[in-house]
N, CA, C, O and CB atoms as a CASP TS submission, in Angstrom:
PFRMAT TS
TARGET T0000
AUTHOR 0000-0000-0000
METHOD Language model
MODEL 1
PARENT N/A
ATOM      1  N   MET     1      96.527  63.441  89.562  1.00  0.00           N
ATOM      2  CA  MET     1      97.270  64.107  89.665  1.00  0.00           C
ATOM      3  C   MET     1      98.136  64.908  89.516  1.00  0.00           C
ATOM      4  O   MET     1      98.153  65.904  90.238  1.00  0.00           O
ATOM      5  CB  MET     1      97.328  63.936  89.794  1.00  0.00           C
ATOM      6  N   LYS     2      99.201  64.689  88.444  1.00  0.00           N
ATOM      7  CA  LYS     2     100.236  65.492  87.728  1.00  0.00           C
ATOM      8  C   LYS     2      99.759  65.834  86.221  1.00  0.00           C
ATOM      9  O   LYS     2     100.393  66.729  85.663  1.00  0.00           O
ATOM     10  CB  LYS     2     101.646  64.655  87.707  1.00  0.00           C
ATOM     11  N   ASN     3      98.705  65.215  85.499  1.00  0.00           N
ATOM     12  CA  ASN     3      97.897  65.480  84.420  1.00  0.00           C
ATOM     13  C   ASN     3      97.656  66.587  84.870  1.00  0.00           C
ATOM     14  O   ASN     3      97.542  67.565  84.131  1.00  0.00           O
ATOM     15  CB  ASN     3      96.802  64.669  84.048  1.00  0.00           C
ATOM     16  N   ASN     4      97.547  66.639  86.008  1.00  0.00           N
ATOM     17  CA  ASN     4      96.041  68.665  86.365  1.00  0.00           C
ATOM     18  C   ASN     4      97.067  69.366  86.535  1.00  0.00           C
ATOM     19  O   ASN     4      96.746  70.421  85.988  1.00  0.00           O
ATOM     20  CB  ASN     4      94.576  69.074  88.301  1.00  0.00           C
ATOM     21  N   THR     5      98.233  69.512  86.981  1.00  0.00           N
ATOM     22  CA  THR     5      99.535  69.493  87.716  1.00  0.00           C
ATOM     23  C   THR     5      99.890  70.941  85.474  1.00  0.00           C
ATOM     24  O   THR     5     100.108  72.059  85.008  1.00  0.00           O
ATOM     25  CB  THR     5     100.678  66.846  88.244  1.00  0.00           C
ATOM     26  N   LEU     6      99.704  69.829  85.256  1.00  0.00           N
ATOM     27  CA  LEU     6     100.069  70.037  83.626  1.00  0.00           C
ATOM     28  C   LEU     6      99.151  71.037  82.816  1.00  0.00           C
ATOM     29  O   LEU     6      99.323  71.868  81.924  1.00  0.00           O
ATOM     30  CB  LEU     6      99.920  68.569  82.813  1.00  0.00           C
ATOM     31  N   ALA     7      97.834  70.436  83.741  1.00  0.00           N
ATOM     32  CA  ALA     7      96.688  71.331  82.697  1.00  0.00           C
ATOM     33  C   ALA     7      96.642  72.561  83.316  1.00  0.00           C
ATOM     34  O   ALA     7      95.795  73.384  82.969  1.00  0.00           O
ATOM     35  CB  ALA     7      94.990  70.733  82.568  1.00  0.00           C
ATOM     36  N   ILE     8      97.397  72.782  84.139  1.00  0.00           N
ATOM     37  CA  ILE     8      96.985  74.173  84.613  1.00  0.00           C
ATOM     38  C   ILE     8      98.133  75.225  84.237  1.00  0.00           C
ATOM     39  O   ILE     8      98.108  76.441  84.046  1.00  0.00           O
ATOM     40  CB  ILE     8      96.726  74.167  86.267  1.00  0.00           C
ATOM     41  N   LYS     9      99.134  74.277  84.210  1.00  0.00           N
ATOM     42  CA  LYS     9     100.943  75.435  83.653  1.00  0.00           C
ATOM     43  C   LYS     9     101.186  76.075  82.140  1.00  0.00           C
ATOM     44  O   LYS     9     101.753  76.979  81.527  1.00  0.00           O
ATOM     45  CB  LYS     9     102.653  74.231  83.644  1.00  0.00           C
ATOM     46  N   VAL    10      99.925  74.379  81.945  1.00  0.00           N
ATOM     47  CA  VAL    10     100.092  74.804  80.110  1.00  0.00           C
ATOM     48  C   VAL    10      98.609  76.014  79.968  1.00  0.00           C
ATOM     49  O   VAL    10      98.645  77.047  79.300  1.00  0.00           O
ATOM     50  CB  VAL    10      99.730  72.793  78.659  1.00  0.00           C
ATOM     51  N   ASN    11      97.602  75.607  80.650  1.00  0.00           N
ATOM     52  CA  ASN    11      96.034  76.704  80.535  1.00  0.00           C
ATOM     53  C   ASN    11      96.575  78.593  80.177  1.00  0.00           C
ATOM     54  O   ASN    11      96.282  79.392  79.288  1.00  0.00           O
ATOM     55  CB  ASN    11      94.954  76.669  82.735  1.00  0.00           C
ATOM     56  N   ARG    12      97.982  78.682  82.111  1.00  0.00           N
ATOM     57  CA  ARG    12      98.579  79.697  82.635  1.00  0.00           C
ATOM     58  C   ARG    12      99.335  80.494  81.148  1.00  0.00           C
ATOM     59  O   ARG    12      99.365  81.650  80.726  1.00  0.00           O
ATOM     60  CB  ARG    12      99.631  79.095  83.906  1.00  0.00           C
ATOM     61  N   LEU    13      99.923  79.080  80.646  1.00  0.00           N
ATOM     62  CA  LEU    13     100.380  80.305  79.994  1.00  0.00           C
ATOM     63  C   LEU    13     100.134  80.335  78.352  1.00  0.00           C
ATOM     64  O   LEU    13     100.847  80.563  77.374  1.00  0.00           O
ATOM     65  CB  LEU    13     101.934  80.454  80.328  1.00  0.00           C
ATOM     66  N   LYS    14      99.027  80.056  78.528  1.00  0.00           N
ATOM     67  CA  LYS    14      98.159  80.488  76.827  1.00  0.00           C
ATOM     68  C   LYS    14      96.929  81.537  77.447  1.00  0.00           C
ATOM     69  O   LYS    14      96.007  81.894  76.713  1.00  0.00           O
ATOM     70  CB  LYS    14      97.136  78.634  75.747  1.00  0.00           C
ATOM     71  N   LEU    15      96.991  81.831  78.389  1.00  0.00           N
ATOM     72  CA  LEU    15      96.186  82.799  78.927  1.00  0.00           C
ATOM     73  C   LEU    15      97.577  84.200  79.035  1.00  0.00           C
ATOM     74  O   LEU    15      97.242  85.381  78.940  1.00  0.00           O
ATOM     75  CB  LEU    15      95.355  82.105  80.616  1.00  0.00           C
ATOM     76  N   GLU    16      98.529  83.938  79.164  1.00  0.00           N
ATOM     77  CA  GLU    16      98.866  84.626  79.642  1.00  0.00           C
ATOM     78  C   GLU    16     100.077  85.127  78.354  1.00  0.00           C
ATOM     79  O   GLU    16     100.904  86.033  78.252  1.00  0.00           O
ATOM     80  CB  GLU    16      99.057  84.155  80.997  1.00  0.00           C
ATOM     81  N   ARG    17      99.745  84.280  77.728  1.00  0.00           N
ATOM     82  CA  ARG    17     100.201  84.913  76.181  1.00  0.00           C
ATOM     83  C   ARG    17      98.714  85.803  75.102  1.00  0.00           C
ATOM     84  O   ARG    17      98.772  86.534  74.113  1.00  0.00           O
ATOM     85  CB  ARG    17     100.859  83.164  75.101  1.00  0.00           C
ATOM     86  N   MET    18      97.681  85.336  75.814  1.00  0.00           N
ATOM     87  CA  MET    18      96.594  85.787  75.647  1.00  0.00           C
ATOM     88  C   MET    18      96.954  87.113  75.673  1.00  0.00           C
ATOM     89  O   MET    18      97.568  87.878  74.929  1.00  0.00           O
ATOM     90  CB  MET    18      95.648  85.346  76.473  1.00  0.00           C
ATOM     91  N   ILE    19      96.643  87.146  76.268  1.00  0.00           N
ATOM     92  CA  ILE    19      97.479  89.028  77.639  1.00  0.00           C
ATOM     93  C   ILE    19      98.398  89.062  76.950  1.00  0.00           C
ATOM     94  O   ILE    19      98.185  88.270  76.031  1.00  0.00           O
ATOM     95  CB  ILE    19      98.239  89.010  79.781  1.00  0.00           C
ATOM     96  N   LEU    20      99.079  89.400  76.870  1.00  0.00           N
ATOM     97  CA  LEU    20     100.388  89.826  76.195  1.00  0.00           C
ATOM     98  C   LEU    20     100.319  90.430  74.837  1.00  0.00           C
ATOM     99  O   LEU    20     100.803  91.554  74.705  1.00  0.00           O
ATOM    100  CB  LEU    20     101.269  88.680  76.069  1.00  0.00           C
ATOM    101  N   GLU    21      99.598  89.632  73.450  1.00  0.00           N
ATOM    102  CA  GLU    21      99.088  89.940  72.357  1.00  0.00           C
ATOM    103  C   GLU    21      98.074  90.431  72.824  1.00  0.00           C
ATOM    104  O   GLU    21      97.428  90.893  71.884  1.00  0.00           O
ATOM    105  CB  GLU    21      98.949  89.065  71.449  1.00  0.00           C
ATOM    106  N   GLY    22      97.398  90.643  74.082  1.00  0.00           N
ATOM    107  CA  GLY    22      96.309  91.709  72.958  1.00  0.00           C
ATOM    108  C   GLY    22      94.634  90.564  72.659  1.00  0.00           C
ATOM    109  O   GLY    22      93.538  90.993  73.018  1.00  0.00           O
ATOM    110  N   GLU    23      94.702  89.952  72.361  1.00  0.00           N
ATOM    111  CA  GLU    23      93.658  88.088  72.085  1.00  0.00           C
ATOM    112  C   GLU    23      92.443  89.691  72.259  1.00  0.00           C
ATOM    113  O   GLU    23      92.883  90.838  72.348  1.00  0.00           O
ATOM    114  CB  GLU    23      93.654  85.862  74.129  1.00  0.00           C
ATOM    115  N   ASP    24      90.997  89.346  72.268  1.00  0.00           N
ATOM    116  CA  ASP    24      89.801  89.950  71.977  1.00  0.00           C
ATOM    117  C   ASP    24      90.218  89.161  73.788  1.00  0.00           C
ATOM    118  O   ASP    24      90.957  88.287  74.240  1.00  0.00           O
ATOM    119  CB  ASP    24      88.392  89.528  70.429  1.00  0.00           C
ATOM    120  N   TYR    25      89.226  90.124  74.285  1.00  0.00           N
ATOM    121  CA  TYR    25      88.739  90.501  75.823  1.00  0.00           C
ATOM    122  C   TYR    25      87.756  89.088  75.605  1.00  0.00           C
ATOM    123  O   TYR    25      88.747  88.364  75.703  1.00  0.00           O
ATOM    124  CB  TYR    25      87.775  92.422  76.198  1.00  0.00           C
ATOM    125  N   ASP    26      86.543  88.014  75.373  1.00  0.00           N
ATOM    126  CA  ASP    26      85.849  86.886  75.805  1.00  0.00           C
ATOM    127  C   ASP    26      86.313  86.526  75.349  1.00  0.00           C
ATOM    128  O   ASP    26      85.893  85.392  75.579  1.00  0.00           O
ATOM    129  CB  ASP    26      84.813  86.508  75.845  1.00  0.00           C
ATOM    130  N   LYS    27      87.703  86.271  74.086  1.00  0.00           N
ATOM    131  CA  LYS    27      88.501  85.006  74.695  1.00  0.00           C
ATOM    132  C   LYS    27      89.380  84.323  76.441  1.00  0.00           C
ATOM    133  O   LYS    27      89.632  83.281  77.046  1.00  0.00           O
ATOM    134  CB  LYS    27      89.523  85.157  73.766  1.00  0.00           C
ATOM    135  N   ILE    28      89.550  86.105  76.545  1.00  0.00           N
ATOM    136  CA  ILE    28      91.037  85.680  76.964  1.00  0.00           C
ATOM    137  C   ILE    28      89.784  85.515  79.183  1.00  0.00           C
ATOM    138  O   ILE    28      90.283  85.428  80.305  1.00  0.00           O
ATOM    139  CB  ILE    28      93.068  87.756  76.455  1.00  0.00           C
ATOM    140  N   LEU    29      88.267  85.551  78.788  1.00  0.00           N
ATOM    141  CA  LEU    29      87.475  85.889  79.927  1.00  0.00           C
ATOM    142  C   LEU    29      87.438  83.905  80.264  1.00  0.00           C
ATOM    143  O   LEU    29      87.675  83.228  81.264  1.00  0.00           O
ATOM    144  CB  LEU    29      85.663  87.024  79.468  1.00  0.00           C
ATOM    145  N   LYS    30      86.979  83.546  78.727  1.00  0.00           N
ATOM    146  CA  LYS    30      86.845  81.769  78.090  1.00  0.00           C
ATOM    147  C   LYS    30      88.248  81.072  78.722  1.00  0.00           C
ATOM    148  O   LYS    30      88.225  80.128  79.513  1.00  0.00           O
ATOM    149  CB  LYS    30      86.924  81.607  75.880  1.00  0.00           C
ATOM    150  N   GLN    31      89.593  81.784  78.168  1.00  0.00           N
ATOM    151  CA  GLN    31      90.616  80.510  79.001  1.00  0.00           C
ATOM    152  C   GLN    31      90.731  80.788  80.256  1.00  0.00           C
ATOM    153  O   GLN    31      90.603  79.849  81.042  1.00  0.00           O
ATOM    154  CB  GLN    31      92.203  80.329  78.544  1.00  0.00           C
ATOM    155  N   SER    32      91.027  82.274  80.838  1.00  0.00           N
ATOM    156  CA  SER    32      90.482  82.378  82.362  1.00  0.00           C
ATOM    157  C   SER    32      89.867  81.372  82.880  1.00  0.00           C
ATOM    158  O   SER    32      90.469  80.697  83.715  1.00  0.00           O
ATOM    159  CB  SER    32      89.578  83.364  82.591  1.00  0.00           C
ATOM    160  N   GLN    33      88.789  81.102  82.580  1.00  0.00           N
ATOM    161  CA  GLN    33      87.196  80.746  83.457  1.00  0.00           C
ATOM    162  C   GLN    33      88.022  78.872  82.857  1.00  0.00           C
ATOM    163  O   GLN    33      87.130  78.056  83.088  1.00  0.00           O
ATOM    164  CB  GLN    33      84.763  81.692  82.369  1.00  0.00           C
ATOM    165  N   LYS    34      88.831  78.384  82.467  1.00  0.00           N
ATOM    166  CA  LYS    34      89.572  77.133  82.495  1.00  0.00           C
ATOM    167  C   LYS    34      90.184  76.932  82.720  1.00  0.00           C
ATOM    168  O   LYS    34      90.465  75.779  83.047  1.00  0.00           O
ATOM    169  CB  LYS    34      89.823  76.618  82.031  1.00  0.00           C
ATOM    170  N   LEU    35      91.041  78.042  82.742  1.00  0.00           N
ATOM    171  CA  LEU    35      92.637  78.133  84.020  1.00  0.00           C
ATOM    172  C   LEU    35      91.060  77.909  85.174  1.00  0.00           C
ATOM    173  O   LEU    35      90.245  77.086  84.758  1.00  0.00           O
ATOM    174  CB  LEU    35      94.168  80.553  84.247  1.00  0.00           C
ATOM    175  N   ASP    36      90.666  78.754  86.753  1.00  0.00           N
ATOM    176  CA  ASP    36      90.711  78.822  87.148  1.00  0.00           C
ATOM    177  C   ASP    36      89.842  76.930  87.025  1.00  0.00           C
ATOM    178  O   ASP    36      89.563  76.619  88.183  1.00  0.00           O
ATOM    179  CB  ASP    36      90.776  80.080  87.453  1.00  0.00           C
ATOM    180  N   LYS    37      89.472  75.921  86.161  1.00  0.00           N
ATOM    181  CA  LYS    37      88.481  74.771  86.576  1.00  0.00           C
ATOM    182  C   LYS    37      89.276  74.084  87.106  1.00  0.00           C
ATOM    183  O   LYS    37      88.915  73.430  88.084  1.00  0.00           O
ATOM    184  CB  LYS    37      87.677  73.992  85.596  1.00  0.00           C
ATOM    185  N   TYR    38      90.474  74.015  86.686  1.00  0.00           N
ATOM    186  CA  TYR    38      91.519  73.680  86.676  1.00  0.00           C
ATOM    187  C   TYR    38      91.898  73.024  87.616  1.00  0.00           C
ATOM    188  O   TYR    38      91.930  71.832  87.921  1.00  0.00           O
ATOM    189  CB  TYR    38      92.094  74.419  86.486  1.00  0.00           C
ATOM    190  N   ILE    39      92.395  74.643  88.357  1.00  0.00           N
ATOM    191  CA  ILE    39      92.654  74.619  89.949  1.00  0.00           C
ATOM    192  C   ILE    39      91.886  74.553  90.385  1.00  0.00           C
ATOM    193  O   ILE    39      92.196  74.491  91.575  1.00  0.00           O
ATOM    194  CB  ILE    39      93.160  75.420  90.639  1.00  0.00           C
ATOM    195  N   ASN    40      90.837  74.507  90.287  1.00  0.00           N
ATOM    196  CA  ASN    40      89.263  74.477  91.071  1.00  0.00           C
ATOM    197  C   ASN    40      90.082  72.302  91.823  1.00  0.00           C
ATOM    198  O   ASN    40      90.710  71.780  92.744  1.00  0.00           O
ATOM    199  CB  ASN    40      86.945  74.573  89.100  1.00  0.00           C
ATOM    200  N   ILE    41      89.387  71.987  90.537  1.00  0.00           N
ATOM    201  CA  ILE    41      89.669  70.143  90.534  1.00  0.00           C
ATOM    202  C   ILE    41      91.122  70.206  91.383  1.00  0.00           C
ATOM    203  O   ILE    41      91.287  69.706  92.495  1.00  0.00           O
ATOM    204  CB  ILE    41      89.955  69.204  88.501  1.00  0.00           C
ATOM    205  N   ALA    42      92.207  70.985  90.553  1.00  0.00           N
ATOM    206  CA  ALA    42      93.695  70.999  91.800  1.00  0.00           C
ATOM    207  C   ALA    42      93.445  70.723  93.646  1.00  0.00           C
ATOM    208  O   ALA    42      94.033  70.049  94.492  1.00  0.00           O
ATOM    209  CB  ALA    42      94.460  72.939  91.749  1.00  0.00           C
ATOM    210  N   MET    43      92.554  71.414  93.652  1.00  0.00           N
ATOM    211  CA  MET    43      92.573  71.752  95.126  1.00  0.00           C
ATOM    212  C   MET    43      91.771  71.112  95.868  1.00  0.00           C
ATOM    213  O   MET    43      92.105  70.820  97.017  1.00  0.00           O
ATOM    214  CB  MET    43      92.321  72.987  95.411  1.00  0.00           C
ATOM    215  N   LYS    44      90.189  70.665  95.202  1.00  0.00           N
ATOM    216  CA  LYS    44      88.889  69.656  95.014  1.00  0.00           C
ATOM    217  C   LYS    44      90.199  68.107  96.197  1.00  0.00           C
ATOM    218  O   LYS    44      90.416  67.560  97.278  1.00  0.00           O
ATOM    219  CB  LYS    44      88.307  69.168  92.324  1.00  0.00           C
ATOM    220  N   GLU    45      90.574  68.243  94.767  1.00  0.00           N
ATOM    221  CA  GLU    45      91.670  66.617  95.644  1.00  0.00           C
ATOM    222  C   GLU    45      92.937  66.533  95.698  1.00  0.00           C
ATOM    223  O   GLU    45      93.737  65.786  95.134  1.00  0.00           O
ATOM    224  CB  GLU    45      91.615  65.126  94.968  1.00  0.00           C
ATOM    225  N   ARG    46      93.128  67.958  96.945  1.00  0.00           N
ATOM    226  CA  ARG    46      94.149  68.510  97.762  1.00  0.00           C
ATOM    227  C   ARG    46      93.319  67.857  98.943  1.00  0.00           C
ATOM    228  O   ARG    46      93.435  66.791  99.548  1.00  0.00           O
ATOM    229  CB  ARG    46      94.488  70.274  97.709  1.00  0.00           C
ATOM    230  N   LEU    47      92.364  69.005  99.036  1.00  0.00           N
ATOM    231  CA  LEU    47      91.736  68.242 100.046  1.00  0.00           C
ATOM    232  C   LEU    47      91.134  67.641 100.819  1.00  0.00           C
ATOM    233  O   LEU    47      91.126  67.516 102.043  1.00  0.00           O
ATOM    234  CB  LEU    47      91.695  68.204 100.249  1.00  0.00           C
ATOM    235  N   GLU    48      90.146  66.929  99.270  1.00  0.00           N
ATOM    236  CA  GLU    48      90.032  65.132  99.504  1.00  0.00           C
ATOM    237  C   GLU    48      92.215  64.345 100.181  1.00  0.00           C
ATOM    238  O   GLU    48      92.599  64.186 101.340  1.00  0.00           O
ATOM    239  CB  GLU    48      89.389  64.193  96.931  1.00  0.00           C
ATOM    240  N   LYS    49      92.443  64.272  99.804  1.00  0.00           N
ATOM    241  CA  LYS    49      93.435  64.089 100.661  1.00  0.00           C
ATOM    242  C   LYS    49      94.176  64.161 101.604  1.00  0.00           C
ATOM    243  O   LYS    49      94.998  63.291 101.893  1.00  0.00           O
ATOM    244  CB  LYS    49      93.734  64.120 100.517  1.00  0.00           C
ATOM    245  N   LEU    50      93.921  65.635 102.472  1.00  0.00           N
ATOM    246  CA  LEU    50      94.075  66.297 103.323  1.00  0.00           C
ATOM    247  C   LEU    50      93.071  65.470 104.795  1.00  0.00           C
ATOM    248  O   LEU    50      93.389  65.291 105.970  1.00  0.00           O
ATOM    249  CB  LEU    50      93.728  67.752 102.698  1.00  0.00           C
ATOM    250  N   GLU    51      91.741  65.114 103.986  1.00  0.00           N
ATOM    251  CA  GLU    51      90.713  64.622 104.926  1.00  0.00           C
ATOM    252  C   GLU    51      90.870  62.589 104.675  1.00  0.00           C
ATOM    253  O   GLU    51      90.257  61.727 105.306  1.00  0.00           O
ATOM    254  CB  GLU    51      88.858  65.506 104.333  1.00  0.00           C
ATOM    255  N   LYS    52      91.600  62.448 103.878  1.00  0.00           N
ATOM    256  CA  LYS    52      91.694  60.742 103.921  1.00  0.00           C
ATOM    257  C   LYS    52      93.419  60.684 104.920  1.00  0.00           C
ATOM    258  O   LYS    52      93.551  59.552 105.388  1.00  0.00           O
ATOM    259  CB  LYS    52      91.806  59.816 101.692  1.00  0.00           C
ATOM    260  N   ASN    53      94.103  61.210 105.126  1.00  0.00           N
ATOM    261  CA  ASN    53      94.858  60.872 105.414  1.00  0.00           C
ATOM    262  C   ASN    53      94.412  61.542 107.351  1.00  0.00           C
ATOM    263  O   ASN    53      95.154  61.034 108.193  1.00  0.00           O
ATOM    264  CB  ASN    53      96.023  61.244 104.323  1.00  0.00           C
ATOM    265  N   LYS    54      93.686  62.219 107.738  1.00  0.00           N
ATOM    266  CA  LYS    54      93.074  63.048 108.889  1.00  0.00           C
ATOM    267  C   LYS    54      93.074  61.327 109.821  1.00  0.00           C
ATOM    268  O   LYS    54      93.750  60.787 110.697  1.00  0.00           O
ATOM    269  CB  LYS    54      91.122  64.116 108.425  1.00  0.00           C
ATOM    270  N   LYS    55      91.735  60.953 108.868  1.00  0.00           N
ATOM    271  CA  LYS    55      91.762  59.390 109.139  1.00  0.00           C
ATOM    272  C   LYS    55      92.206  58.277 109.344  1.00  0.00           C
ATOM    273  O   LYS    55      91.440  57.324 109.489  1.00  0.00           O
ATOM    274  CB  LYS    55      91.547  59.038 108.797  1.00  0.00           C
TER
END
């Protein structure tokens, strides 16, 4: 999970930089989708952990 947290931070910063520098819309969209993927993985891991702790 720590690896995923780092990936989220790195990709969020990259997306922020791209927006501030006025990168091409399609590149920003692709980076945003990449960030979403990592966030979804982290959420899935957290939900699995919660479910495991309930049992």
